[in-house]
C-alpha positions as CSV (number, residue, x, y, z in Angstrom):
1,X,20.3,-12.1,-20.6
2,X,19.3,-13.2,-24.0
3,X,16.4,-11.4,-25.6
4,X,13.6,-13.8,-26.5
5,X,11.2,-13.6,-29.4
6,X,7.9,-12.0,-28.3
7,X,5.8,-14.8,-29.7
8,X,7.7,-17.5,-27.7
9,X,7.0,-15.9,-24.3
10,X,4.2,-17.3,-22.2
11,X,2.6,-16.0,-19.1
12,X,1.8,-18.4,-16.3
13,X,-1.9,-19.2,-16.6
14,X,-2.1,-16.1,-19.0
15,X,-3.3,-14.0,-16.0
16,X,-2.3,-10.9,-14.1
17,X,0.5,-11.4,-11.6
18,X,0.7,-9.7,-8.2
19,X,2.3,-6.8,-6.5
20,X,2.1,-6.6,-2.7
21,X,3.1,-4.6,0.3
22,X,4.8,-6.0,3.4
23,X,5.3,-4.6,6.9
24,X,6.8,-5.8,10.2
25,X,7.5,-4.4,13.7
26,X,9.6,-5.7,16.6
27,X,8.4,-4.0,19.8
28,X,10.8,-2.8,22.5
29,X,8.6,-0.1,23.9
30,X,5.3,-1.6,24.8
31,X,3.6,-0.4,21.6
32,X,0.3,-1.6,20.2
33,X,1.9,-3.6,17.3
34,X,-1.3,-4.6,15.6
35,X,-2.7,-1.1,15.5
36,X,0.6,0.3,14.2
37,X,0.6,-2.4,11.5
38,X,-3.0,-1.5,10.6
39,X,-2.0,2.2,10.0
40,X,1.0,1.1,8.0
41,X,-1.0,-1.2,5.8
42,X,-3.4,1.7,5.2
43,X,-0.5,3.6,3.9
44,X,0.5,0.7,1.7
45,X,-3.0,0.0,0.4
46,X,-2.1,1.1,-3.1
47,X,0.2,-1.9,-3.3
48,X,-2.6,-4.4,-2.9
49,X,-6.4,-4.2,-2.7
50,X,-7.4,-7.9,-3.0
51,X,-6.7,-9.0,0.5
52,X,-4.8,-8.1,3.7
53,X,-3.7,-9.6,7.0
54,X,-1.9,-9.1,10.3
55,X,-0.2,-11.8,12.4
56,X,1.1,-11.1,15.9
57,X,3.5,-13.1,18.1
58,X,2.5,-13.2,21.8
59,X,5.4,-15.0,23.5
60,X,5.5,-17.6,20.8
61,X,1.7,-17.9,20.3
62,X,0.8,-16.7,16.8
63,X,-2.5,-15.0,16.2
64,X,-3.5,-14.1,12.7
65,X,-6.4,-12.3,11.1
66,X,-6.7,-12.0,7.3
67,X,-9.4,-11.9,4.7
68,X,-10.3,-10.7,1.2
69,X,-10.9,-6.9,1.1
70,X,-9.4,-3.6,1.9
71,X,-7.7,-2.8,5.2
72,X,-10.6,-1.0,6.8
73,X,-13.0,-3.7,5.7
74,X,-11.0,-6.6,7.1
75,X,-10.0,-4.9,10.4
76,X,-12.0,-3.1,13.1
77,X,-11.3,-2.1,16.7
78,X,-12.5,-5.4,18.2
79,X,-10.2,-7.4,15.9
80,X,-7.2,-5.2,16.6
81,X,-7.7,-5.4,20.4
82,X,-7.6,-9.2,20.0
83,X,-4.3,-9.1,18.1
84,X,-1.8,-8.5,21.0
85,X,1.9,-9.4,20.8
86,X,5.4,-8.1,20.8
87,X,6.1,-8.8,17.1
88,X,3.7,-8.2,14.2
89,X,3.7,-8.9,10.4
90,X,1.3,-7.3,7.9
91,X,0.5,-7.7,4.2
92,X,-1.6,-6.2,1.5
93,X,-2.0,-8.2,-1.7
94,X,-2.9,-8.0,-5.3
95,X,-4.3,-11.4,-6.6
96,X,-3.7,-13.3,-9.7
97,X,-6.9,-14.2,-11.6
98,X,-6.5,-17.8,-10.5
99,X,-5.4,-17.1,-6.9
100,X,-7.9,-14.7,-5.6
101,X,-9.4,-16.9,-2.9
102,X,-9.2,-16.2,0.8
103,X,-6.7,-18.9,1.5
104,X,-4.1,-17.0,-0.5
105,X,-4.3,-14.0,1.8
106,X,-1.1,-13.4,3.7
107,X,0.7,-13.4,6.1
108,X,1.2,-17.1,5.8
109,X,1.4,-18.9,9.2
110,X,3.1,-22.3,9.3
111,X,4.0,-24.7,12.1
112,X,6.8,-27.2,11.7
113,X,9.3,-29.2,13.8
114,X,11.3,-26.1,15.0
115,X,8.3,-24.0,15.8
116,X,6.3,-21.4,13.8
117,X,7.1,-19.4,10.7
118,X,5.1,-16.4,9.5
119,X,5.9,-15.0,6.1
120,X,4.7,-11.9,4.2
121,X,6.0,-11.9,0.6
122,X,6.2,-9.3,-2.2
123,X,7.4,-10.5,-5.6
124,X,7.2,-13.7,-7.6
125,X,9.5,-16.8,-7.9
126,X,10.6,-17.9,-11.4
127,X,11.2,-21.5,-10.3
128,X,8.0,-21.9,-8.1
129,X,6.5,-24.6,-10.3
130,X,9.7,-26.6,-10.3
131,X,10.0,-26.5,-6.5
132,X,6.3,-27.1,-5.9
133,X,6.4,-30.2,-8.1
134,X,9.5,-31.6,-6.3
135,X,7.8,-31.2,-2.9
136,X,4.6,-32.7,-4.2
137,X,6.5,-35.8,-5.4
138,X,7.8,-36.2,-1.9
139,X,4.3,-36.1,-0.5
140,X,3.8,-32.4,0.4
141,X,0.3,-31.0,0.3
142,X,0.0,-27.3,-0.6
143,X,-3.0,-25.3,0.7
144,X,-2.5,-22.1,-1.3
145,X,-1.4,-20.9,-4.7
146,X,1.1,-18.3,-3.6
147,X,4.8,-18.4,-3.5
148,X,5.0,-17.7,0.2
149,X,4.0,-21.3,0.9
150,X,6.9,-22.5,-1.3
151,X,9.3,-20.2,0.6
152,X,8.0,-21.6,3.9
153,X,8.4,-25.3,2.8
154,X,12.0,-24.7,1.6
155,X,12.9,-22.7,4.8
156,X,11.4,-25.3,7.1
157,X,13.3,-28.1,5.3
158,X,16.6,-26.2,5.5
159,X,16.0,-25.4,9.2
160,X,16.3,-29.1,10.1
161,X,20.0,-29.0,9.7
162,X,20.7,-25.3,10.4
163,X,21.8,-23.8,13.7
164,X,19.3,-20.8,13.3
165,X,16.4,-19.7,11.3
166,X,18.5,-17.0,9.6
167,X,20.9,-19.7,8.4
168,X,17.9,-21.7,7.1
169,X,16.7,-18.5,5.2
170,X,20.2,-18.0,3.8
171,X,20.2,-21.6,2.5
172,X,16.7,-21.1,1.2
173,X,17.8,-18.1,-0.8
174,X,20.3,-20.3,-2.7
175,X,17.4,-22.5,-3.8
176,X,14.6,-20.1,-4.8
177,X,15.0,-17.8,-7.8
178,X,13.1,-14.6,-8.7
179,X,12.0,-11.4,-7.0
180,X,11.2,-11.3,-3.3
181,X,11.0,-8.9,-0.4
182,X,10.1,-10.9,2.7
183,X,9.2,-10.1,6.3
184,X,9.5,-13.3,8.3
185,X,8.5,-13.8,12.0
186,X,9.9,-16.7,14.0
187,X,9.0,-17.3,17.7
188,X,11.7,-14.9,18.8
189,X,12.8,-12.9,15.8
190,X,11.7,-10.5,13.0
191,X,13.6,-10.9,9.8
192,X,13.7,-8.8,6.6
193,X,15.0,-10.4,3.4
194,X,15.6,-9.0,-0.1
195,X,16.5,-11.0,-3.2
196,X,20.1,-10.8,-4.5
197,X,19.0,-8.4,-7.3
198,X,16.9,-6.2,-5.1
199,X,14.1,-6.1,-7.6
200,X,11.4,-5.4,-4.9
201,X,12.0,-2.6,-2.3
202,X,12.3,-3.1,1.4
203,X,13.5,-0.6,4.1
204,X,14.4,-0.6,7.7
205,X,12.9,1.9,10.1
206,X,12.8,2.7,13.8
207,X,10.0,3.9,16.1
208,X,11.4,4.9,19.5
209,X,13.5,1.8,20.3
210,X,11.4,-0.6,18.1
211,X,12.4,-1.7,14.6
212,X,10.3,-1.8,11.5
213,X,10.4,-3.3,8.0
214,X,8.3,-1.8,5.2
215,X,7.9,-1.9,1.5
216,X,7.9,1.9,1.3
217,X,8.9,4.9,3.4
218,X,5.4,6.2,3.2
219,X,4.4,3.5,5.8
220,X,7.1,4.8,8.1
221,X,5.8,8.3,7.8
222,X,2.2,7.1,8.5
223,X,3.2,5.8,12.0
224,X,5.8,8.5,12.9
225,X,8.8,6.2,12.4
226,X,12.2,7.2,11.2
227,X,13.9,5.8,8.1
228,X,17.2,4.0,9.0
229,X,18.3,2.5,5.7
230,X,17.4,0.2,2.8
231,X,17.7,-3.5,3.2
232,X,20.4,-4.3,0.7
233,X,19.9,-6.8,-2.2
234,X,20.7,-10.3,-0.9
235,X,20.8,-9.1,2.7
236,X,19.1,-10.7,5.7
237,X,18.4,-8.3,8.6
238,X,17.6,-10.0,11.9
239,X,15.9,-8.2,14.7
240,X,15.8,-9.9,18.1
241,X,16.2,-9.2,21.9
242,X,19.9,-8.9,21.2
243,X,19.4,-6.0,18.7
244,X,19.9,-5.8,14.9
245,X,22.4,-7.7,12.9
246,X,23.0,-8.4,9.2
247,X,23.6,-11.7,7.4
248,X,25.3,-11.0,4.0
249,X,26.0,-14.5,2.6
250,X,23.9,-13.9,-0.5
251,X,24.8,-10.3,-1.2
252,X,26.2,-9.4,-4.7
253,X,27.1,-6.3,-6.6
254,X,24.0,-6.6,-8.6
255,X,21.3,-4.0,-8.1
256,X,18.3,-4.2,-10.4
257,X,15.3,-2.7,-8.7
258,X,12.1,-2.7,-10.8
259,X,11.9,0.6,-12.7
260,X,8.1,0.4,-12.5
261,X,8.3,1.1,-8.7
262,X,9.3,4.7,-9.8
263,X,6.9,4.8,-12.7
264,X,3.7,3.5,-11.1
265,X,3.7,1.3,-8.0
266,X,5.2,3.4,-5.2
267,X,3.4,6.3,-3.6
268,X,4.7,9.7,-4.7
269,X,5.6,10.6,-1.1
270,X,7.9,7.6,-0.8
271,X,11.6,7.5,-1.3
272,X,13.1,4.3,-2.7
273,X,16.9,3.8,-2.4
274,X,17.3,7.5,-1.5
275,X,15.4,8.8,-4.6
276,X,12.1,10.7,-4.4
277,X,9.4,8.9,-6.3
278,X,7.7,12.3,-6.9
279,X,10.8,14.0,-8.3
280,X,11.5,10.9,-10.5
281,X,8.0,11.0,-12.1
282,X,8.3,14.8,-12.7
283,X,11.6,14.2,-14.4
284,X,10.0,11.5,-16.6
285,X,7.5,14.1,-17.7
286,X,10.2,16.6,-18.5
287,X,12.1,14.2,-20.6
288,X,8.8,13.1,-22.2
289,X,8.2,16.7,-23.2
290,X,11.6,16.9,-24.9
291,X,11.1,13.7,-26.7
292,X,7.5,14.3,-27.8
293,X,6.7,18.0,-28.0
294,X,3.3,19.1,-29.3
295,X,1.4,22.4,-29.6
296,X,-1.5,22.3,-27.1
297,X,-3.4,24.5,-24.6
298,X,-3.6,22.3,-21.5
299,X,-1.6,19.5,-19.9
300,X,-3.1,17.2,-17.3
301,X,-2.5,13.7,-15.9
302,X,-4.6,10.7,-15.5
303,X,-5.1,10.4,-11.7
304,X,-3.2,9.4,-9.8
305,X,0.0,8.0,-11.2
306,X,0.1,10.3,-14.2
307,X,-0.2,13.6,-12.3
308,X,3.5,14.0,-11.3
309,X,4.7,13.3,-14.9
310,X,2.1,15.8,-16.2
311,X,3.5,18.5,-13.9
312,X,7.0,17.8,-15.3
313,X,5.7,17.8,-18.9
314,X,4.1,21.2,-18.3
315,X,7.2,22.7,-16.7
316,X,9.4,21.6,-19.6
317,X,7.0,22.5,-22.4
318,X,5.5,25.7,-21.0
319,X,2.0,24.4,-21.7
320,X,-0.3,25.3,-18.7
321,X,-1.0,22.5,-16.3
322,X,-4.5,21.9,-15.0
323,X,-7.2,19.4,-14.3
324,X,-8.9,17.5,-17.1
325,X,-10.1,14.4,-15.3
326,X,-11.7,14.0,-11.8
327,X,-11.3,10.7,-10.0
328,X,-13.8,9.0,-7.8
329,X,-11.4,7.9,-5.1
330,X,-13.6,5.2,-3.8
331,X,-13.1,3.0,-6.8
332,X,-10.0,0.7,-6.9
333,X,-7.4,0.9,-9.7
334,X,-8.8,-0.5,-13.0
335,X,-5.3,-2.0,-13.6
336,X,-5.9,-4.7,-10.9
337,X,-9.4,-5.7,-12.0
338,X,-9.2,-9.4,-12.9
339,X,-12.2,-9.4,-15.2
340,X,-12.3,-7.5,-18.5
341,X,-16.0,-6.6,-18.3
342,X,-15.4,-5.2,-14.8
343,X,-12.5,-3.2,-16.1
344,X,-14.5,-1.5,-18.8
345,X,-17.4,-0.7,-16.5
346,X,-15.2,0.7,-13.8
347,X,-13.6,3.2,-16.1
348,X,-16.9,5.0,-16.6
349,X,-17.5,5.5,-12.9
350,X,-13.9,6.0,-11.8
351,X,-13.1,9.0,-13.9
352,X,-15.2,12.0,-15.1
353,X,-14.1,14.7,-17.5
354,X,-13.9,18.3,-16.3
355,X,-15.8,19.5,-19.4
356,X,-15.3,23.3,-18.7
357,X,-11.5,22.8,-18.6
358,X,-11.2,20.8,-21.9
359,X,-13.9,22.1,-24.1
360,X,-12.5,23.8,-27.2
361,X,-8.9,23.0,-26.3
362,X,-6.1,21.0,-27.6
363,X,-5.0,18.8,-24.6
364,X,-2.1,16.7,-23.6
365,X,-3.1,13.8,-21.4
366,X,-0.2,12.1,-19.6
367,X,-0.5,8.6,-18.2
368,X,2.1,6.2,-16.8
369,X,1.5,3.3,-19.2
370,X,-0.7,1.5,-21.7
371,X,-1.3,-2.2,-21.1
372,X,-4.3,-3.3,-23.2
373,X,-5.4,0.1,-24.5
374,X,-9.1,-0.3,-23.7
375,X,-9.1,2.0,-20.6
376,X,-7.2,4.8,-22.3
377,X,-9.4,4.6,-25.4
378,X,-12.5,5.1,-23.3
379,X,-10.9,8.1,-21.6
380,X,-9.9,9.7,-25.0
381,X,-13.5,9.2,-26.2
382,X,-14.9,10.8,-23.1
383,X,-12.6,13.9,-23.6
384,X,-13.7,14.3,-27.2
385,X,-17.3,13.9,-26.3
386,X,-16.8,16.7,-23.7
387,X,-15.5,19.0,-26.5
388,X,-11.7,18.6,-26.6
389,X,-10.5,19.6,-30.0
390,X,-7.4,17.4,-30.0
391,X,-6.2,14.7,-27.5
392,X,-2.5,14.0,-27.5
393,X,-1.6,11.1,-25.3
394,X,1.9,11.0,-23.7
395,X,3.1,7.9,-21.7
396,X,5.8,8.3,-19.1
397,X,7.2,4.9,-19.6
398,X,8.3,2.8,-22.7
399,X,5.9,0.4,-24.4
400,X,5.2,-2.9,-22.7
401,X,6.4,-5.6,-25.0
402,X,7.4,-8.4,-22.7
403,X,5.9,-10.1,-19.7
404,X,7.1,-9.6,-16.2
405,X,8.1,-12.6,-14.2
406,X,8.9,-10.8,-10.9
407,X,5.6,-9.7,-9.5
408,X,4.3,-6.8,-11.7
409,X,0.9,-6.6,-13.4
410,X,2.2,-7.0,-16.9
411,X,0.3,-9.8,-18.6
412,X,0.9,-12.1,-21.6
413,X,1.7,-11.0,-25.1
414,X,-1.9,-11.7,-26.0
415,X,-3.0,-8.7,-24.0
416,X,0.0,-6.4,-24.5
417,X,-1.1,-3.9,-27.1
418,X,2.4,-2.8,-28.0
419,X,3.4,-6.3,-28.6
420,X,0.8,-6.6,-31.3
421,X,0.5,-3.2,-32.9
422,X,2.8,-0.5,-34.3
423,X,2.9,2.9,-32.7
424,X,0.6,4.5,-35.3
425,X,-1.8,1.6,-35.1
426,X,-2.0,2.1,-31.3
427,X,-2.7,5.8,-31.7
428,X,-5.6,4.9,-34.1
429,X,-6.8,2.2,-31.8
430,X,-7.0,4.5,-28.8
431,X,-8.4,7.3,-31.0
432,X,-5.7,9.8,-30.0
433,X,-4.5,12.6,-32.3
434,X,-0.9,11.7,-31.4
435,X,0.9,9.3,-29.2
436,X,4.3,9.4,-27.6
437,X,6.1,7.0,-25.2
438,X,9.1,7.8,-23.0
439,X,12.1,6.0,-24.5
440,X,14.1,3.4,-22.6
441,X,17.1,5.7,-22.8
442,X,15.1,8.6,-21.5
443,X,13.8,6.4,-18.6
444,X,17.3,5.4,-17.7
445,X,18.4,9.1,-17.7
446,X,15.8,9.9,-15.0
447,X,18.0,8.6,-12.3
448,X,21.6,9.0,-13.6
449,X,23.2,9.4,-10.2
450,X,21.6,6.4,-8.6
451,X,23.9,3.5,-7.6
452,X,23.1,0.3,-9.5
453,X,20.8,-0.5,-12.4
454,X,17.2,-1.4,-13.0
455,X,15.1,-4.3,-14.1
456,X,13.3,-3.1,-17.3
457,X,12.7,-6.5,-18.9
458,X,9.0,-5.7,-19.5
459,X,10.2,-2.9,-21.9
460,X,13.1,-4.6,-23.7
461,X,13.0,-8.3,-22.8
462,X,16.4,-8.1,-21.1
463,X,16.0,-9.5,-17.6
464,X,18.6,-9.5,-14.8
465,X,18.3,-13.3,-14.5
466,X,17.1,-16.3,-16.5
467,X,13.3,-16.5,-16.8
468,X,10.9,-19.2,-18.0
469,X,10.9,-19.5,-21.8
470,X,14.5,-18.3,-22.2
471,X,17.1,-20.8,-23.4
472,X,19.5,-21.6,-20.6
């Protein structure tokens, strides 16, 4: 796609976008679907900490419980016992700054002429505003600010003249654009859907004779399920009493999974499209060490997503690996805090310097990314106050210079430090003795044997599809 000038790009509402986790189970074994979904959402908690929910289907009767908060805060034993059914759908969610209200929690449960439709969505639609406006002009009333409701409206409309819900979903996929992994529950079916570019991950698993959809394989591991395969880009996988079947009307040869799944979002113990996230991040660190060597005494990562790359950097450079920062694991990621003042305060209580390890040493600190720069500057200051002689910052991804339109927390150009400052200016701003980013070429070399490509538009402005702001 055409590369657009940085200053012409705009971010919808100039706010953080969302990244979520989805899960679904179709029970053939008399399992406790709600409790299994609860454990799976616990494993996917890293993908969303704003809200969560579980909906179950009990012979066509949909019961849903969802709210703002973490999985253990929203659910307890009493709630789970109430959620009894043969099919379940779960969701964990990051919120945009303007969509952090309880009504935006998912799964989204809708009732229409043909029955009920329950949707859990990960991603973002690029033509959401256009579709929403068209429905509103026809008299539709929207109750949430999330794309799942738009998907529900389009699917319900297409269902009127379709012979099945999967046919309606197939038609819906020809209308919506953007990134989406969906788990959809109808009165009798559980359906997994992935957009034609496969930007967001979704896999199929099996527990005894029951079938499962999940954003990551770590959710399968958490419940003792077996990985079956990835849902292919553009594929609709339908699970019903008749078994499992695939609808491939919208499948293409395009494969462009978000590269940031490997850099940051996914858990290290997950495998995405047959590739270990842990090994990918270690390889990023190895290449980073080749591209940006430095003389130092200690290498460590910023917990948690910088740790694997730091190990790779250490292995390649020969500089000893150790701990330089200790994380308070009861504090959520600063990256998802919607308020700048909260973000700055949370850094001070989230991480503490291991002073005995860094005092009097030249250190290499590896992190996965720099978005605004304020967080990493505070960490560099803390390290130097603790006695580090030099702090060399290494980033296991290229600089963010472009917004993401597909559901990743990459904000507008106003907040992207690399879009406004040169490399040496960023180093001075974060008060580092040196700064090195992994190159785009190096990032692509991390997974040379993987079939298909990646979406790396946030690094180079080249997207796999047309996005808002680009000339058509």
